[in-house]
C-alpha positions as CSV (number, residue, x, y, z in Angstrom):
1,M,30.9,-24.0,79.4
2,E,27.1,-23.9,78.7
3,K,26.4,-24.0,75.0
4,R,22.6,-23.9,75.2
5,L,20.8,-21.0,73.6
6,Y,18.0,-21.1,76.3
7,P,18.2,-22.2,79.9
8,R,16.1,-25.2,80.8
9,K,13.4,-25.5,83.4
10,R,12.4,-28.8,85.0
11,F,9.1,-29.9,83.5
12,D,7.6,-33.1,84.9
13,R,4.2,-33.0,83.1
14,A,2.5,-35.1,80.5
15,I,3.0,-34.0,76.8
16,K,0.9,-35.3,73.9
17,C,3.1,-36.2,70.9
18,I,1.8,-36.6,67.4
19,T,4.1,-38.0,64.7
20,Q,3.3,-38.7,61.1
21,H,2.3,-42.2,62.1
22,I,1.1,-42.3,65.7
23,M,-0.2,-40.2,68.6
24,F,1.0,-41.0,72.2
25,D,1.6,-39.6,75.6
26,C,5.1,-38.6,76.8
27,Q,6.5,-37.2,80.0
28,G,8.4,-33.9,80.1
29,V,11.9,-33.7,81.6
30,N,12.7,-30.1,80.9
31,I,11.5,-27.2,78.8
32,S,12.7,-23.8,77.4
33,P,11.3,-21.3,74.9
34,G,13.4,-23.1,72.3
35,G,12.5,-26.7,72.9
36,C,12.0,-29.5,75.4
37,C,13.4,-32.9,76.5
38,L,10.9,-35.7,76.9
39,R,10.6,-39.4,77.8
40,S,8.6,-41.5,75.4
41,P,7.2,-45.1,75.4
42,V,8.1,-45.3,71.7
43,S,11.3,-44.6,69.7
44,I,11.5,-41.3,67.9
45,D,14.1,-40.9,65.2
46,V,16.6,-38.0,65.0
47,G,15.3,-35.6,62.3
48,E,11.7,-36.6,62.7
49,E,9.2,-33.8,62.9
50,L,6.3,-33.9,65.2
51,A,3.5,-31.8,66.9
52,L,3.3,-31.4,70.6
53,L,0.5,-30.3,73.0
54,I,2.2,-29.0,76.1
55,P,0.2,-28.0,79.3
56,I,1.9,-24.8,80.5
57,G,-0.8,-23.7,83.0
58,N,-3.7,-24.8,85.1
59,G,-6.5,-25.4,82.7
60,E,-7.5,-26.9,79.4
61,N,-7.0,-23.6,77.6
62,N,-3.4,-23.2,78.7
63,L,-1.9,-25.6,76.1
64,L,1.1,-24.6,74.0
65,F,0.9,-26.1,70.5
66,A,4.4,-26.6,69.1
67,L,5.9,-28.1,65.9
68,G,9.3,-29.6,66.6
69,K,12.1,-31.6,65.3
70,V,14.0,-34.3,67.1
71,I,17.7,-33.2,67.4
72,W,18.9,-36.1,69.6
73,A,17.5,-39.4,70.9
74,K,18.7,-41.9,73.4
75,E,17.4,-45.3,74.6
76,F,17.7,-46.5,78.2
77,E,17.2,-50.1,79.4
78,A,13.4,-50.7,79.6
79,K,13.6,-53.2,82.5
80,F,11.5,-51.1,85.0
81,N,11.0,-48.1,82.8
82,D,7.8,-47.5,80.8
83,L,9.3,-44.5,79.1
84,P,12.8,-45.7,78.0
85,F,13.3,-43.4,75.1
86,Y,14.5,-39.8,75.7
87,A,14.5,-37.2,73.0
88,G,15.5,-33.5,72.6
89,I,13.0,-31.5,70.6
90,K,13.8,-28.2,69.0
91,F,10.7,-26.1,68.5
92,L,10.3,-25.0,64.9
93,A,7.1,-23.1,65.5
94,T,4.9,-22.4,68.5
95,S,1.4,-21.0,69.0
96,S,1.7,-17.3,69.8
97,K,-1.4,-17.4,72.0
98,N,0.2,-19.1,75.0
99,F,3.9,-18.5,74.2
100,P,4.1,-15.7,76.9
101,E,3.1,-18.3,79.5
102,L,6.0,-20.5,78.4
103,E,8.4,-17.6,78.6
104,N,7.1,-16.7,82.1
105,L,7.4,-20.4,83.2
106,C,11.0,-20.4,82.1
107,Q,12.0,-17.1,83.8
108,N,13.7,-18.9,86.7
109,P,15.6,-21.8,85.1
110,D,16.9,-24.7,87.2
């Protein structure tokens, strides 16, 4: 039985992540109006709050700015993987300007 509040949409795009200590690039795995899953080159702790810049359209002005909280994290073997850390991010707040584009993107979930 599916327990997710929002259906997920595959999202294989770069995401800029800003924590209290560092800014780095991540890779999206999936996204929904309520959060996202991403792959990261650095470990992110459960409970950590961060800011995300997410490209949701074709252009520099189509960025969604989101504040989020890590609700789960998992590390995979880094052998051939530059992004061994996976994290589930719950959006705490999102910019209202481009939120309709995110909802539109997620209309047909995978």
